C-alpha positions in Angstrom: 0.0 0.0 0.0 2.9 2.4 0.8 4.4 1.6 -2.6 1.1 2.4 -4.4 0.7 5.6 -2.4 4.2 6.7 -3.1 3.9 6.1 -6.8 0.6 7.8 -7.4 0.4 11.4 -8.6 -3.3 11.5 -8.0 -4.2 13.2 -4.6 -7.5 11.4 -4.4 -5.7 8.0 -4.6 -3.1 9.2 -2.1 -5.9 10.2 0.4 -7.7 6.9 -0.2 -4.5 4.9 0.6 -4.1 7.0 3.8 -7.7 6.3 4.9 -7.3 2.6 4.3 -4.0 2.2 6.0 -5.4 4.2 9.0 -8.5 2.0 9.2 -6.4 -1.2 8.9 -4.0 0.0 11.7 -6.9 0.9 14.0 -8.5 -2.5 13.3 -11.8 -1.0 12.2 -11.5 -2.6 8.8 -10.2 -6.0 7.7 -8.8 -6.8 4.3 -11.5 -9.4 3.7 -14.3 -6.8 4.2 -14.8 -5.7 0.6 -17.4 -3.0 1.1 -15.4 -1.4 3.9 -12.1 -1.5 2.0 -13.8 0.2 -1.0 -15.4 2.8 1.3 -12.0 3.7 2.7 -10.3 3.9 -0.8 -13.1 5.7 -2.6 -14.2 7.8 0.4 -17.7 8.6 1.6 -18.0 11.9 -0.2 -21.8 11.9 -1.0 -22.8 11.0 2.5 -20.1 13.1 4.2 -20.9 16.0 1.9 -24.6 15.8 2.8 -23.7 15.9 6.5 -21.5 19.0 6.0 -24.2 20.8 3.8 -27.0 20.0 6.3 -25.0 21.2 9.3 -24.2 24.5 7.4 -27.9 24.9 6.5 -29.4 23.9 9.9 -29.0 27.2 11.9 -31.0 29.2 9.3 -33.2 26.5 7.8 -33.6 23.3 9.8 -36.2 21.9 7.4 -33.8 22.3 4.5 -31.1 20.6 6.5 -33.4 17.7 7.3 -34.4 17.4 3.6 -30.7 17.3 2.5 -30.1 14.4 4.9 -33.3 12.6 3.9 -32.3 12.7 0.2 -28.8 11.3 1.0 -30.3 8.5 3.2 -32.9 7.6 0.5 -30.2 7.5 -2.2 -27.9 5.3 0.0 -30.7 2.9 0.9 -32.2 2.7 -2.5 -28.8 1.6 -3.9 -29.1 -1.7 -2.1 -25.6 -1.4 -0.8 -26.8 -1.7 2.8 -29.6 -4.2 2.5 -29.2 -7.4 4.6 -29.4 -10.8 2.8 -29.2 -14.3 4.0 -25.5 -14.3 3.4 -24.4 -10.8 4.5 -25.5 -8.2 7.0 -24.5 -4.5 7.2 -23.4 -3.2 10.5 -21.6 -0.2 12.1 -19.3 -0.4 15.2 -18.0 2.7 17.0 -15.0 0.8 18.3 -13.0 -2.4 17.8 -14.1 -3.4 21.3 -17.8 -3.2 20.1 -17.0 -5.4 17.1 -15.3 -8.1 19.3 -18.2 -8.1 21.7 -20.7 -8.4 18.8 -18.7 -11.4 17.4 -18.5 -13.1 20.9 -22.3 -12.7 21.3 -22.9 -14.6 18.1 -25.2 -12.0 16.6 -26.0 -12.7 13.0 -24.0 -15.8 13.2 -23.3 -17.5 9.9 -23.5 -14.2 8.0 -20.7 -12.1 6.6 -20.6 -8.8 8.3 -20.0 -5.8 6.0 -19.2 -2.5 7.6 -21.5 0.5 7.1 -19.6 3.8 6.4 -19.7 6.1 9.5 -21.1 9.0 7.5 -24.4 7.0 6.9 -24.9 6.8 10.7 -24.1 10.5 10.9 -26.8 11.2 8.4 -29.3 9.3 10.4 -28.3 10.7 13.8 -28.3 14.3 12.5 -31.6 13.8 10.8 -33.1 12.4 14.1 -31.9 15.5 15.9 -33.4 17.9 13.4 -36.8 16.1 13.2 -37.0 15.8 17.0 -36.5 19.5 17.3 -39.4 20.2 15.0 -41.7 18.1 17.4 -44.2 17.7 14.5 -41.9 15.1 12.8 -41.0 12.9 15.8 -42.5 9.8 14.3 -40.2 10.2 11.3 -37.3 10.5 13.7 -38.4 7.2 15.3 -38.3 5.5 12.0 -34.7 6.7 11.4 -33.9 5.7 15.0 -35.0 2.1 14.5 -32.9 1.9 11.3 -29.9 3.2 13.3 -30.4 0.4 15.8 -30.6 -2.2 13.1 -27.4 -0.9 11.5 -25.6 -0.4 14.8 -26.9 -2.9 17.4 -24.1 -2.2 19.9 -24.1 1.6 19.5 -25.6 3.2 22.6 -26.1 6.6 21.0 -28.6 5.1 18.5 -30.7 3.7 21.3 -30.7 6.9 23.3 -31.6 9.0 20.3 -34.4 6.6 19.4 -35.6 6.7 23.0 -35.8 10.4 22.9 -37.9 10.4 19.8 -40.3 7.9 21.4 -40.5 10.1 24.5 -41.4 13.2 22.4 -44.4 11.4 20.9 -45.5 10.3 24.4 -44.5 6.7 24.1 -42.7 6.4 27.4 -42.9 2.6 27.5 -41.0 2.2 24.2 -38.5 4.8 25.4 -38.0 2.8 28.6 -37.6 -0.4 26.7 -34.9 1.0 24.4 -32.9 2.4 27.3 -33.1 -0.9 29.2 -31.8 -2.7 26.0 -29.0 -0.1 25.8 -28.0 -0.7 29.5 -28.0 -4.5 28.9 -24.9 -4.2 26.6 -23.2 -1.0 27.7 -19.8 -1.2 29.4 -18.4 2.3 29.2 -19.1 4.3 32.4 -20.1 7.5 30.6 -22.5 5.7 28.3 -24.0 3.9 31.3 -24.4 7.2 33.2 -26.1 8.8 30.2 -28.6 5.9 29.7 -29.5 5.9 33.4 -30.0 9.6 33.4 -32.4 9.5 30.4 -34.2 6.4 31.8 -34.6 8.2 35.2 -36.8 10.9 33.6 -38.7 8.4 31.6 -39.5 6.2 34.6 -40.5 9.3 36.7 -42.9 10.6 34.0 -44.3 7.1 33.5 -45.4 7.1 37.1 -42.6 5.0 38.5 -41.0 7.6 40.7 -39.0 5.2 42.9 -37.4 3.6 39.9 -36.7 7.0 38.4 -35.0 8.0 41.7 -32.8 4.8 41.6 -31.8 5.6 38.0 -30.8 9.1 38.9 -28.7 7.8 41.8 -27.1 5.1 39.5 -26.3 7.7 36.9 -24.5 9.8 39.5 -22.7 6.7 40.8 -21.6 5.5 37.3 -19.9 8.7 36.1 -19.7 12.4 36.9 -20.7 13.2 33.3 -24.3 14.0 34.1 -24.0 14.3 37.9 -24.8 18.1 38.2 -28.0 18.0 36.1 -29.0 14.5 37.5 -28.6 15.9 41.0 -30.9 18.8 40.2 -33.6 16.6 38.7 -33.2 14.0 41.5 -34.0 16.6 44.2 -36.9 17.9 42.1 -38.3 14.4 42.0 -37.8 13.9 45.8 -39.6 17.2 46.4 -42.5 16.5 44.1 -43.0 12.9 44.9 -42.3 13.1 48.7 -39.7 10.3 48.5 -36.6 9.9 50.6 -33.1 9.6 49.0 -32.2 5.9 48.6 -29.2 4.6 50.6 -26.4 3.7 48.2 -26.6 0.0 49.0 -30.3 -0.1 48.1 -30.0 1.4 44.6 -29.1 -1.8 42.8 -31.9 -3.7 44.6 -34.5 -1.3 43.4 -33.3 -1.5 39.8 -33.1 -5.3 39.9 -36.7 -5.6 41.3 -37.9 -3.3 38.5 -36.2 -5.4 35.8 -33.7 -2.6 35.0 -30.2 -3.9 34.3 -27.5 -3.1 36.9 -25.0 -2.1 34.3 -22.6 -3.4 33.3 -24.3 -6.8 33.6 -22.1 -9.7 34.4 -22.4 -11.3 30.9 -21.0 -8.1 29.3 -18.0 -8.1 31.7 -17.3 -11.7 30.7 -17.5 -10.7 27.0 -15.2 -7.7 27.8 -12.7 -10.0 29.4 -12.9 -12.5 26.5 -12.4 -9.6 24.0 -9.4 -8.4 26.0 -7.8 -11.8 25.8 -8.5 -12.1 22.1 -7.0 -8.7 21.4 -3.8 -9.4 23.4 -3.4 -12.8 21.8 -3.7 -11.1 18.4 -1.0 -8.5 19.4 -3.6 -5.7 19.2 -2.2 -4.0 22.3 -3.9 -0.7 21.7 -7.2 -2.4 21.7 -6.2 -4.5 24.7 -5.3 -1.3 26.7 -8.7 0.2 25.9 -10.6 -2.9 26.9 -8.7 -3.5 30.1 -9.1 0.2 31.1 -12.9 -0.2 30.7 -12.8 -3.5 32.7 -10.9 -1.9 35.5 -13.5 0.8 35.8 -15.9 -1.8 37.1 -13.6 -4.4 38.6 -10.6 -2.7 40.2 -7.6 -5.0 40.6 -4.0 -4.0 41.5 -2.5 -6.9 39.5 -4.5 -6.0 36.4 -3.5 -2.3 36.8 0.1 -3.5 36.5 -0.9 -5.4 33.3 -2.4 -2.2 32.0 0.8 -0.3 32.6 2.7 -3.2 30.8 0.4 -2.9 27.8 0.9 0.8 27.7 4.6 0.3 27.3 4.2 -2.0 24.3 4.4 -0.7 20.7 1.1 0.0 19.0 -0.1 -2.9 16.8 
């Protein structure tokens, strides 16, 4: 690849080679994944251009921005490039760790997995935001959200955006279900905190104030990312509903009794550990570092912390 890049006088070919080598080094693309390799070489210009044009138009004309994205999505989907068949499925992963976990869970087992270009997910996510903000088009946002989840079954942001769209049309039960599903596979502390924060409001407004209170507490416990706003809403709930603050040791019991996952669930931690071992065995030390750092957020261990330092001293794969 370096030889091809060095010999070309075409800047587009040069940029394509750079994209592909970067993706191969990061592990987000494998040489056998034909669609993904082509996307890296050729680039995602129509979709990426649509995102750029829509973002430029959004401040002055949100509807025009939404139309730009809708046209790009319709063209991409009508091409048939991202249609699942009995032999192949099309999926997006926001990290190599998510891809390993997906493989270990045996999802779509027996099918070849072809990677969806990230710009297609950006088109969907930006369109959902614009349609949500119009309030009159939240149902269209839900349709886009469901497609996002189909394309990216381990991408927490897709679930949270879809849950927000459901909430805006008053479907609190669907919103709660989406967030519960999100928590069932999430392992990153910030993502867990965000999902609990969103679920807390949904549970509260659905008449399950005690469960909402527990979710606010769990969000604050999981990560400081939403702690200030979660604390404000938590005290508002306590004041309006006349509840007492839950003792820390009771939070998980309330969630468990309500059928809300205590994230990260044990099965996901097992998968995380298996993915970590697979990454190290394959000499993918950069991936291994990331996986082990996530694991240690939930299962602190002095010996493993030493292993993390050891992985940090190894050369990048």
